C-alpha positions in Angstrom: -103.7 18.7 25.8 -107.1 18.7 23.4 -107.5 17.7 20.3 -110.1 20.2 18.7 -113.4 18.6 17.4 -115.7 21.1 17.3 -118.1 21.9 14.5 -117.7 25.0 12.5 -121.8 24.9 12.3 -124.8 25.7 14.3 -127.1 24.2 12.3 -127.3 23.1 8.2 -131.1 22.8 6.5 -130.6 21.6 2.7 -128.2 23.9 1.1 -128.3 26.6 4.2 -125.4 26.8 6.5 -126.0 28.9 10.2 -122.9 28.9 11.5 -121.1 30.5 15.0 -119.1 32.9 13.1 -121.5 34.7 10.8 -123.7 34.6 13.5 -121.6 36.2 16.1 -121.7 39.9 13.4 -125.9 39.7 13.8 -125.0 39.5 17.3 -122.7 41.6 17.7 -125.3 44.0 15.2 -127.9 43.7 16.9 -126.1 44.8 20.4 -124.8 48.0 18.9 -128.5 48.6 18.0 -129.5 48.4 21.2 -127.0 49.9 22.5 -127.6 53.0 20.3 -131.6 52.6 20.8 -130.8 52.4 25.2 -128.3 55.3 25.0 -130.8 57.4 22.8 -133.9 56.5 25.5 -131.5 58.2 28.4 -130.7 61.4 26.1 -127.3 60.4 25.7 -127.9 60.1 21.9 -130.4 62.5 19.7 -131.2 59.6 17.2 -134.6 58.3 16.7 -135.8 54.2 15.9 -135.6 54.8 12.2 -131.6 56.6 12.2 -130.3 54.0 14.5 -131.2 50.8 12.4 -129.5 53.8 9.2 -127.4 54.0 11.6 -126.3 50.3 12.3 -126.9 49.5 7.9 -123.6 51.8 7.7 -121.8 50.3 9.8 -122.7 46.7 8.8 -121.6 47.7 5.7 -118.2 49.2 6.7 -117.3 46.3 8.1 -118.1 43.4 5.9 -115.9 45.6 3.4 -113.7 47.1 5.5 -112.7 43.2 6.4 -113.3 42.1 3.5 -110.7 44.3 1.2 -107.7 43.8 4.1 -108.4 40.2 3.5 -105.8 40.5 0.3 -103.1 41.8 2.7 -102.7 38.5 4.4 -103.7 36.4 1.2 -102.6 38.4 -2.0 -102.6 35.6 -4.1 -105.9 33.4 -2.9 -108.3 36.3 -3.4 -106.3 38.9 -6.7 -106.6 35.6 -8.8 -110.1 35.2 -8.0 -111.9 38.6 -6.8 -115.0 36.7 -6.0 -113.3 35.4 -3.3 -113.7 38.5 -1.2 -117.9 37.7 -1.4 -117.5 34.5 0.1 -117.9 35.9 3.9 -119.3 33.0 5.6 -116.1 31.2 5.3 -114.6 32.8 7.1 -111.4 35.5 6.4 -112.3 39.2 8.5 -109.8 41.4 9.0 -110.3 43.2 12.2 -107.8 45.9 11.3 -109.9 46.5 8.0 -112.8 45.9 9.8 -112.0 49.1 12.2 -111.3 51.1 9.0 -114.5 50.0 7.3 -116.5 51.2 10.3 -114.8 54.3 11.3 -115.2 55.6 7.7 -118.7 54.5 7.8 -119.6 56.0 10.4 -117.9 59.2 9.9 -120.2 59.5 6.7 -122.7 58.9 8.7 -121.5 61.4 10.9 -121.6 63.9 8.5 -124.7 63.8 6.6 -126.6 63.9 10.1 -123.9 66.2 11.5 -123.5 64.4 15.1 -121.0 64.6 16.8 -118.5 61.4 14.8 -115.9 60.7 18.0 -119.2 61.0 20.6 -120.7 58.2 18.3 -116.8 56.6 18.4 -117.7 56.4 22.1 -120.4 55.4 22.8 -119.6 52.3 19.5 -116.9 51.2 21.2 -118.7 48.9 23.5 -120.7 46.9 21.3 -117.6 46.4 18.7 -115.3 45.2 21.6 -117.5 42.5 22.9 -118.6 41.6 19.0 -114.3 41.2 18.5 -114.3 39.2 21.4 -117.3 36.4 20.6 -114.9 36.9 17.1 -112.3 35.1 18.3 -113.8 33.1 20.1 -116.3 31.3 16.8 -112.6 31.6 15.2 -111.5 28.9 17.8 -114.5 27.2 16.7 -113.1 27.2 13.0 -110.0 26.1 14.2 -108.8 28.5 12.3 -106.1 31.4 13.2 -103.9 28.4 15.3 -101.3 29.6 18.0 -97.4 28.5 17.7 -96.4 25.1 17.9 -96.8 24.5 22.2 -96.5 21.4 23.8 -98.3 23.2 27.3 -100.8 21.9 29.3 -103.4 23.3 27.8 -102.2 23.0 24.3 -104.4 22.0 21.1 -104.4 19.6 18.2 -105.5 21.1 15.0 -106.1 17.9 12.9 -107.3 20.2 10.2 -103.7 22.4 9.9 -101.7 19.4 11.6 -100.9 17.2 14.7 -98.7 19.7 16.4 -100.0 20.6 19.8 -100.2 24.3 19.6 -101.5 27.1 21.8 -104.9 28.7 21.5 -103.9 32.0 20.6 -107.6 32.9 20.0 -108.9 32.0 23.3 -105.8 34.2 24.4 -107.0 37.4 22.4 -110.9 37.2 23.4 -110.1 37.0 27.2 -107.9 40.1 26.5 -110.8 41.4 24.5 -113.1 40.6 27.7 -111.5 43.0 29.4 -110.7 45.9 27.7 -114.4 45.8 27.0 -114.7 45.6 31.0 -112.5 48.6 30.9 -114.4 50.4 28.3 -117.9 49.7 29.6 -115.8 50.7 33.1 -115.5 54.5 31.2 -118.6 54.3 29.9 -120.0 54.5 33.3 -117.5 56.6 35.2 -117.3 59.9 33.7 -117.8 62.1 31.2 -115.0 62.1 29.0 -113.9 64.1 26.6 -115.7 62.3 23.3 -113.1 60.2 22.0 -111.3 59.5 24.6 -113.4 55.9 24.9 -112.4 55.2 21.6 -108.6 55.8 21.9 -109.5 53.7 24.5 -109.8 50.7 22.2 -107.2 51.8 19.8 -105.0 51.9 22.5 -105.5 48.4 24.5 -107.0 46.8 21.4 -103.4 47.1 19.4 -101.3 46.9 22.1 -103.1 43.8 23.1 -103.0 42.6 19.6 -99.1 42.9 19.4 -98.8 40.8 22.5 -101.0 37.8 21.8 -99.9 37.5 18.3 -96.5 36.2 20.0 -98.3 33.1 20.3 -99.8 33.1 16.9 -98.9 31.3 13.7 -98.4 33.8 11.3 -96.0 34.9 8.9 -93.2 37.8 10.1 -91.9 41.0 8.1 -89.2 41.7 10.6 -89.9 39.6 13.1 -93.4 41.1 13.7 -96.4 39.5 12.1 -98.3 41.8 9.7 -101.2 42.4 12.3 -98.2 43.1 14.7 -97.5 46.3 12.5 -101.0 47.4 11.4 -101.2 47.4 15.3 -98.4 49.1 16.6 -99.5 52.1 14.3 -102.6 51.8 16.0 -100.6 52.1 19.3 -99.0 55.3 18.0 -101.6 57.3 16.3 -103.5 56.6 19.9 -100.5 57.9 21.9 -100.3 60.7 20.0 -104.3 61.7 20.4 -103.7 61.8 24.1 -101.3 63.3 24.2 -102.2 66.2 21.9 -105.8 66.0 22.7 -106.7 64.3 26.0 -104.2 64.8 28.9 -106.1 65.9 31.0 -108.6 63.0 31.1 -106.2 60.3 32.5 -106.8 62.0 36.3 -110.4 62.1 35.9 -110.6 58.5 36.2 -110.3 57.6 39.6 -111.4 61.1 41.0 
């Protein structure tokens, strides 16, 4: 058993606070920029420096707007009673599913504007996105939020701000799952040239499936035996399977050839 006593604030400078949660988004943004620039220099992406930064701006707006808007599904009373709460990003509360919808929409708009292959960009962005998501779950653990279900096992954690019961560190499970998916996507990225979109749909499928599994350890309201996150993730899994069958039936055979 361990009692959670981590400070979510990395640095305080008067009224200014630098929190671990916000730092993760900054790191994720710059890693995405670095990855796009790296592939551009390697000739795998036809974007110059200014265009990469423009795309990064679109993506940042997309993930923030989408993830905050989807929080309404989880806490409708909190956000609908005072819509200004949606602007308080520093307090946490960033829906993964909303962020995914937002970042996909932003990338699609940018690609349509620049006449770039959207699926190619989606594949490239899957890697930095998954790493940022993994670090984000660690930041959730530091914040002491999204607590797990009550459990008295060897590595259970007490979150004093929640109550005195020992629980699964479910956010760490989620982080571990995402680091594994990141490794798989990294392997695919350097393994072979796949049909555009294949890596992205791997992102969608494995993240969706992993979320369904991990959420069984998370304390959350159930709707017909599943959490809201599990239902959204089930849609991800079904959609990814449909895309694999319809558009990528031969890509799986390439992996281990």
